[in-house]
N, C-alpha and C positions, 0 to 999 in steps of 0.2 A: 467613331467609337459606339455612341449611342445607338446610331442606325444600326451595327453590327450587332448589340447588345439585344436592341428590340426584336430585330431577325431573327435572332436565334430563341429568343422568348415565344415569339408567335410559332416558330417551327416546333417547339417543345410542343405547346398546347396541341395543336395541328396533330401532332403526333399521338398524343394521348386521347384525343377523339379518334384517331384512324382505329388504334389498337383497342378502344370499348367498341368500336364497332364491329370489328372482326372477333374480339371474343364473343358478342354477342351470336355472332353467325355462325361461328363453329358449337355452340352449345344449343343455340335454338332455329338455325335454318338449316346447316348442313344436315342433321338428323333425318329432317323432313324431306330436303334433296335425296337424300339415301333411302325413301321411302315409310318412314317409321309415321304412324298416325298420331292425331294428339294423346289418344289414349296410351299409345307405346313411348311417346316422349314423357310423358306425365309421370309414368311408373320409374323414370332415372331420378324424381324428386321424393321418393316416399319410400326408398329404401329396398333390401332385397325381398321381403315379404310383403307386398302390396295385396290391398283390397280393394274392390270397386269402390266402395266410399272414401279409402285414402285417394283412388286416382283422380275420382270426381272433385276433390277438396283441391286437390294439387294444381289440376286446370284452371279451377277460381281463382286459387292463390298467385298463380304465376300468370293470369290471363293467356293461357295455352289457346285459349278457343278464338281470341281476338286476331284480326290482321297483323302481319308482322311489323307494319309502323307501329300500330299502337303498342304491342309486345316491346321495341325497342323504345318507345317515349317513356314507358311505365320501367322498364329496366335503366334508362338515365335517371327519369325522375326518383327513383328509390336510391340511386348513388350521391345525389344531391339535397335532396327535402327529405328522405327517409321513406316510408311505405307501411301500411296496415296490414298486417296478417292476419287470416281467419283459422284457428285452429278449434272446430267442433263449434263451441256456443260462444269460445271466447276471442275478442280482437285484440290482438297483439302490437304496439307500435313499435315499428324497426326504425330507430333513429340514425339519421343521416352520419357519413356514408351509410348505406343498407346495402349488405352483399348477401341476405335471406338468413334464415336459420338452418344450423345444422338438423338433420334428419334423426342422428344419433345421439347428440347430448339436447336439440330441442334448443341450444343456446344460439346467441346472435354470432355470426362469424366474425364480423369486423373486430369485435372488443377483444374475441379470442386470438387473433391475430396479432394485434396490441399488446394483449399480455406475454404473449410469446416473441415479440419483436425485440424486447432487451436481449433475449439469450443470442438472435441472429445476430444483432447490432454489435455485441460483443465480439464476437466470434470473427464477423467479416472486417470491424476497425482493427482488432489486435493481430490477427494475421495477416489483414492488409500491410500495416506498419512493417511487419516481420518481411514478406516478402518483397515489398518494396526497396524497403534498406537494405535487407541482405542480399537479393536479387543484383540490383544496381551497384551496389559496392562492390559485389564478387565479379561482376560484370566489367566495371572500370579496370580493376586491379588484373583480371585476367587478359585486357586489352592491353595494359602498357608492360605486362610481362607474359607478352605473346610466345607461346613455345614453351616458356618454363613449365616446372615440374606441376607448381600451384596452378597453371592454366589448364593443364592436363587433366588433373586431378577435379579440379574444378566443373570442367566443361561435363568430364564423364559422370559426376554426380548429378550435374543438370539434365544429362541424357536420362539418367536413370528416374528423376524426377518427372519427367514428362512423361517417361513409360510407363511408371508403375501407378495404378490407379488408387484414388484414398482409401478403399476399404482394405487392400491388401498391406498399405503403409501402416492406416490406423492399428489396424489387428495385428500387425506385429509390433505396433510400438506398444499396443496393451499388453502384449504377452510378455516382451522384454522389460522393458523400459517400468512399467506398473507391477507385474507380478513377478517376474523373475529375479530382477534385479532392485526392486522395491525404491526407486530413485522420486519417482514422483506418487501421488496417491491417485487412487480412479477418478477422472474428469468428472465434475459436477459444477455443475453454475449455481454460484452465490451469488445475489445482487451486490452489488459494488459499494450501495450506500449502508449495508448492514455489515460487511466485513471486506475490505477491500484487499487483503492479502489473502482471505482464502478466496475471492473470485480470480485472483492472479494465479493463484496455484491450480485452481481447479481448470482454468483456461490453456495454460501453456501447453498441455500436451494436443489439444484441438488445434492451437495457432501454428505449431510446429508441424503438425501433419499437412494441414491445408497449403500453408506456405510452401513446404518441400513440393508440392506440385506446381502452384503459380509461382513459385519465386526462380524457377529452373526455366522458365519460358522469358523473364524478366534479364536473367544473367546472360543468357544467349544475344537477346535483343539488344542489351547493353553493349556486349562485347562486340557485335557486328558494327553496330553503329558508330561505337568510338574507333574501330579500326579504319572504317571508311572517313571518317571526319578528321583524325589525326594524320591523314595523308593529305589533306585537302593543303594550297597553296598559301591561306589565310594564316593557318596552324605555323608554318614554317616563318611566315614574315612576321608574327608574334615574336615567335623566340628569336628571331632575328632584332627584334627592338629590343630584346634583354628582360623580357617580362619572365616572371619567376615560372618554374614548370609546374607547380601548383595551381598557379591563376592561368596559364595555357590550357591544363588539363578541365579545371572546372568552368572558367568561365567562357572559352572559345571550343573547347572540345564537347563538354558534355552537355552543355545546354541546346544545341541542334539536336542531339540524339534522344532529348527529352520529350518530344514531339510525339513519335509514336511509342513511347512510355506511358504518356499521360493518357492516350486514346485507349489503350489496352487496360490501363489500371481505373480508368472511370468503366468501361464495360465490366471488367469484373467485379468491380466493388459491386457494383448493380444488380449483377447475377447472384454473388453470394446473400447480400440484402434479401432479395427475393426468396431466399430459401439455399443454405447449404446442405442439400440433400443426403449426400452420403457421408458427410463428415459428424451430422448432428445424429444420424441413423447409427452411424460404428459406436460415437459415444452416448449413445442414450441421452442426447441433450434436448429437451423440449422447445425447441425452436421453430419457425415458419416452416423450414423443410421438412420435418418428422412430422408436422402438423398437417403438410400436404401428402406427405406418404400413407400415413393413417385413414386420409381419404380418400385416396386410391383404391386402398385395401378395401374398405367397407362402403366402397361406390357413394360416399357422401358427396352429392354433385355440386350444392350450393357453396361448400367447404374449397373445393378445387376452384369452382368459379371465380370465388374471392380471392383467394392467393393469387391466380394467373393475374387476375387486374392489379392487384399491390404490388406482385413482382415485377409488372410492367411499369406501371408507376416508377416504382426505385431505377429501374433500368433507363427508361426517360431521363430520368431527373439526374442520373449521373452522367449520363449525354450531355446533358446541358450544361452542367459544372463544368464538363471538360471542353465544353467548346468557349465558356470563359474562361477557361484557365489559357487557351490558347492565344489570349491577348496577352499574357505574361511571358510566357514560353516561346513565343513567334512574334515579334515587334513588327513583322511583316503583316500581320493579321490588322494591326490598327490603320495601316494605310492603306489596304483593301477594302474595311470595312466602313 
């Protein structure tokens, strides 16, 4: 058991190191391989109207004229211990973890990501609960009532959920639920510490929109897994022993089905925590995803770099948590680990 946990933790740290190296290469090495000079690479860090003075300052600030190994060392060192950046005659300290400064706002990237994190966190966790409970619940009922009207309607809606993109369902929900019918107010993020009720009301529509897309996959996956599991010999044995149908379904039928569900849930939560780009853009939520979109539009490379690394961290973290949950979901892991 301990060996399994240590091995997974080591794999997570190694994967983060690999992701950091790959991200560095994408932003620093690949452009040079494509033929860009040091000056051309520096223009990516000074905005859309670069001057010669700004280009030379960027070269010195990001060590672009140093060997690749030195650049990577400075890149990693800035993440762990911070860095000093020179803006004209002023030297500014960037605290660890340092992802650099936005050349649009001249603010540190990491504190800005942290400021927007509660919005994305609220969206991800709230929608995650909705799509997990709703998707798995509908999948179980559809498997038990295979061929019924409920099963056909539920799987039809699941197919629509998988097929329709968030920007379509989100705008449709805004048009009818908010503007035409007035059931809910315009989605707006309110910190839960200030007003829990306003936070809940403001996030309901984004939760449902995102959950409609993700929950459809869970419903179909759960239904398929339950149909396969409920036909196994040990299920018939459990029923023959006189166990209640409820216990047969949830203890013996559902538990083996949870393994792939846990896997995709960890991946999905990691991706959404890295920035639910479409949902945040549709509802104008100032989260990490919208921050990334604004950076792409304005070619704010330090922000793009910071969000990429931050998103990768969450995806690796959620995968590590999934690996640990396997110990509870599948007892065979304890034996093999």
